[in-house]
Backbone as JSON Lines, residues from 0, in Angstrom:
{"i":0,"aa":"M","n":[0.35,-1.39,-0.08],"ca":[0.33,0.01,-0.3],"c":[0.74,1.06,-0.3]}
{"i":1,"aa":"V","n":[0.18,2.19,-0.45],"ca":[0.84,3.91,-0.47],"c":[0.31,4.59,0.56]}
{"i":2,"aa":"S","n":[1.28,5.6,0.39],"ca":[1.41,6.11,1.42],"c":[0.84,8.23,1.38]}
{"i":3,"aa":"C","n":[0.29,8.66,1.52],"ca":[-0.21,9.81,1.57],"c":[1.35,10.6,1.44]}
{"i":4,"aa":"S","n":[1.43,11.3,0.85],"ca":[2.7,12.41,1.4],"c":[2.59,13.37,1.72]}
{"i":5,"aa":"L","n":[1.25,13.97,1.68],"ca":[0.89,14.64,3.19],"c":[1.13,14.53,4.14]}
{"i":6,"aa":"C","n":[0.45,13.58,4.18],"ca":[-0.18,12.45,5.94],"c":[0.59,11.59,6.16]}
{"i":7,"aa":"N","n":[0.82,10.82,6.07],"ca":[1.16,9.71,5.85],"c":[0.13,8.21,5.19]}
{"i":8,"aa":"M","n":[-1.24,9.23,5.31],"ca":[-2.56,8.12,5.59],"c":[-2.3,6.85,4.18]}
{"i":9,"aa":"K","n":[-3.0,5.45,4.83],"ca":[-2.56,4.58,3.58],"c":[-2.99,5.03,2.7]}
{"i":10,"aa":"I","n":[-3.2,4.48,1.63],"ca":[-4.0,5.11,0.71],"c":[-4.82,3.05,0.15]}
{"i":11,"aa":"A","n":[-5.93,3.15,-0.47],"ca":[-6.42,1.45,-0.98],"c":[-6.23,1.9,-1.89]}
{"i":12,"aa":"E","n":[-6.74,0.21,-2.52],"ca":[-5.55,0.55,-4.36],"c":[-6.91,0.17,-4.51]}
{"i":13,"aa":"L","n":[-7.52,-0.1,-6.17],"ca":[-8.23,-0.13,-6.49],"c":[-7.59,-1.69,-7.87]}
{"i":14,"aa":"F","n":[-8.33,-2.37,-8.33],"ca":[-8.61,-3.57,-9.22],"c":[-6.87,-2.99,-9.78]}
{"i":15,"aa":"L","n":[-5.93,-3.63,-10.51],"ca":[-4.45,-3.78,-11.47],"c":[-3.96,-2.25,-10.32]}
{"i":16,"aa":"E","n":[-3.46,-2.87,-9.17],"ca":[-3.03,-1.39,-8.38],"c":[-2.96,-0.31,-8.65]}
{"i":17,"aa":"K","n":[-4.03,0.6,-9.23],"ca":[-4.48,1.59,-9.31],"c":[-5.04,2.48,-8.48]}
{"i":18,"aa":"L","n":[-4.3,3.2,-7.63],"ca":[-4.01,3.82,-6.15],"c":[-5.85,4.86,-6.58]}
{"i":19,"aa":"K","n":[-6.78,4.56,-5.21],"ca":[-7.8,5.18,-4.9],"c":[-7.26,6.47,-4.5]}
{"i":20,"aa":"G","n":[-6.9,7.57,-5.15],"ca":[-6.59,9.03,-5.27],"c":[-6.09,9.11,-6.19]}
{"i":21,"aa":"T","n":[-5.29,10.8,-6.31],"ca":[-4.59,11.3,-7.28],"c":[-3.11,10.91,-6.8]}
{"i":22,"aa":"I","n":[-2.15,11.12,-8.63],"ca":[-0.72,11.97,-7.99],"c":[-0.68,12.95,-9.33]}
{"i":23,"aa":"V","n":[0.49,13.81,-7.45],"ca":[0.7,15.11,-8.34],"c":[2.67,15.25,-8.84]}
{"i":24,"aa":"K","n":[2.33,15.72,-10.02],"ca":[4.41,15.53,-10.73],"c":[4.5,17.38,-10.17]}
{"i":25,"aa":"K","n":[5.4,16.85,-10.14],"ca":[6.34,19.0,-10.3],"c":[6.78,18.8,-11.68]}
{"i":26,"aa":"V","n":[6.42,20.52,-12.21],"ca":[7.13,20.47,-13.47],"c":[8.54,20.12,-13.8]}
{"i":27,"aa":"G","n":[8.85,19.68,-14.64],"ca":[10.28,19.36,-14.45],"c":[10.81,18.4,-14.02]}
{"i":28,"aa":"S","n":[9.75,17.57,-13.26],"ca":[10.44,16.56,-11.96],"c":[9.63,14.98,-12.98]}
{"i":29,"aa":"K","n":[10.46,13.86,-12.57],"ca":[9.64,12.04,-12.61],"c":[9.34,11.57,-11.73]}
{"i":30,"aa":"K","n":[9.39,12.25,-10.24],"ca":[9.23,11.59,-8.89],"c":[8.0,12.24,-8.94]}
{"i":31,"aa":"Q","n":[6.6,10.66,-8.38],"ca":[5.44,10.66,-8.46],"c":[5.12,11.43,-6.9]}
{"i":32,"aa":"Y","n":[3.89,12.51,-6.61],"ca":[3.59,12.27,-5.12],"c":[2.64,11.64,-5.08]}
{"i":33,"aa":"P","n":[1.85,10.59,-4.93],"ca":[-0.5,9.84,-4.31],"c":[-0.23,11.23,-3.36]}
{"i":34,"aa":"I","n":[-1.1,11.43,-3.22],"ca":[-2.26,12.2,-2.58],"c":[-3.64,12.01,-1.97]}
{"i":35,"aa":"C","n":[-3.68,11.19,-1.02],"ca":[-5.64,11.03,-0.98],"c":[-6.57,11.83,-0.99]}
{"i":36,"aa":"F","n":[-8.47,11.3,-0.97],"ca":[-8.8,12.3,-1.05],"c":[-8.74,13.34,0.02]}
{"i":37,"aa":"A","n":[-8.78,13.12,1.44],"ca":[-8.73,13.66,2.59],"c":[-7.53,15.0,2.34]}
{"i":38,"aa":"C","n":[-7.21,15.13,2.01],"ca":[-5.49,15.97,1.74],"c":[-6.18,17.2,0.09]}
{"i":39,"aa":"Q","n":[-7.25,16.28,-0.89],"ca":[-7.31,16.8,-2.16],"c":[-9.07,18.24,-1.72]}
{"i":40,"aa":"K","n":[-9.38,17.5,-0.1],"ca":[-10.61,18.49,0.03],"c":[-9.78,19.66,0.3]}
{"i":41,"aa":"K","n":[-8.79,19.75,1.33],"ca":[-8.1,20.91,2.18],"c":[-7.44,21.71,1.17]}
{"i":42,"aa":"Y","n":[-7.03,21.4,-0.04],"ca":[-5.96,22.58,-0.62],"c":[-7.49,21.9,-2.72]}
{"i":43,"aa":"D","n":[-7.01,23.64,-2.9],"ca":[-7.96,23.48,-3.56],"c":[-7.7,23.31,-5.35]}
{"i":44,"aa":"S","n":[-6.53,23.74,-5.27],"ca":[-5.83,23.01,-6.72],"c":[-4.52,22.72,-6.79]}
{"i":45,"aa":"K","n":[-4.1,22.45,-7.65],"ca":[-2.69,21.8,-7.22],"c":[-1.9,21.86,-7.2]}
{"i":46,"aa":"D","n":[-1.52,23.58,-7.86],"ca":[-0.14,24.67,-6.92],"c":[0.04,24.65,-5.47]}
{"i":47,"aa":"E","n":[-1.57,24.62,-5.2],"ca":[-1.36,25.14,-3.37],"c":[-1.18,23.54,-2.73]}
{"i":48,"aa":"L","n":[-1.61,22.09,-3.4],"ca":[-0.36,21.13,-3.0],"c":[1.06,20.72,-3.73]}
{"i":49,"aa":"L","n":[1.69,21.11,-4.63],"ca":[2.88,21.27,-4.86],"c":[3.85,22.18,-3.72]}
{"i":50,"aa":"A","n":[2.33,23.46,-2.76],"ca":[3.32,24.28,-1.89],"c":[3.43,23.47,-0.62]}
{"i":51,"aa":"A","n":[2.2,22.59,-0.23],"ca":[2.2,21.99,1.63],"c":[2.96,20.98,0.61]}
{"i":52,"aa":"L","n":[3.91,20.71,0.13],"ca":[4.33,18.92,-0.51],"c":[6.32,19.65,0.14]}
{"i":53,"aa":"K","n":[6.5,21.19,0.36],"ca":[7.97,21.09,0.56],"c":[8.62,21.98,-0.7]}
C-alpha cells in the first residue's frame, strides 16, 4: 500500500493496483507524489498541493 505524501495516511488500491486518489508531479521532475482524497479536499488547486509538499 502507498501512503499519502502530505498526511502519511495509507491510500487504498483498486483493481490492478490503481490508487484510490491522485498522483501529482512537479513540473520538470519525474518524481510522483500520491495524494489521498482528504488532502485533495483541503487544498483546492494543484499549486496549493505542490506548495504543501515543501
